[in-house]
N, C-alpha and C positions, 0 to 999 in steps of 0.2 A: 503493500499500499504506501509506503513511503517513496518507493522508486517512482512509482505513478505520479504522486504528488510533486516530487522534484521535477520530474520531467515536464509537467504541466506549467510549473513555476517558471522554469528555464525558458520553455518555449514562448510563453507569455511575455516575458522581460525581453527575448530576442525580437519579437514581433513589435514590441512598443519602441525599442531602439531604432529598429529598422524604418518604422512610421516616422519617428521624430527626425531621423537623418534625412530621409526623402522630403520631408516638409521644408527643413531649413536650407536643403542644397541650393534652392533657387534665390535665397534671401541673403547669401553671403556677400558682402560687400556692396550691397543695393543702397543707393542713395535716392531717394525718391523727392524730387523737386517738383514744386507746384508752380505753374505758370502764373506770373503776377496778374491780377486783375486790372484791366485798363479802364481808367474813368471815362466818361462820356465827353467830357471837356477838360483840358488842363486849364486851370485858372491862373496859375503862376508858374514861372520858369523852374522854380524849385520842385513843383509837383512833377513836371516833365522829367526833370533831371533824376529825381528818385525813382520814378518809374523805369526810366532807361538804365539806371544802376541795377534795379532789381531783375530786369530782364536780362542784362549782362550776366548777373550771378547765374540765373536759370540756365542760360545756354552755356555757361561755363561748366556747369553740372552735367547737362544732358548730352553736350558735344564730347565728352572725354570718349577717348577710345577704350572700348573693353577688351583687352588682350586676353586670349585663351577662352573666350566664349564659344568658339565654334569647336573645340577639342572635345567637348563632351558628346557631341552627336556621333553617331555611328558612320555617317559618310566620311568625316574627316580622319577617322580612325582606320577606316578600311582603304583609303586612297595612298597612304604613306608607304604601305609594303609594296604597292604597285611602282611607285617611283623609285624605291630602293632596288627593285628587281629589273626595272627597265629605266636605267639612268638616261637623261637627255644628253644628247651629243654636244660636245663643245661648240660654241659659236665660231663661225667662220668669217673673218673679216675680210 
């Protein structure tokens, strides 16, 4: 009876860890930036300046390159062995 209970607890714990790891996989390093709301009319130059600064911050965050994002999908993992087995010829100038 204790072996069966130990097996059930172990499998439940393993399942919980696997679910937690899969849920956190997409959230690592993610910075979610919100687009600043644009007023209908800019009453002062300072309002326009503030809006443009917030917009600049937004695009600075969103426009960052995300290196390594494509290495997780199956296509990129399967294509590298092809190029190792079939190297490209050297360029002829």
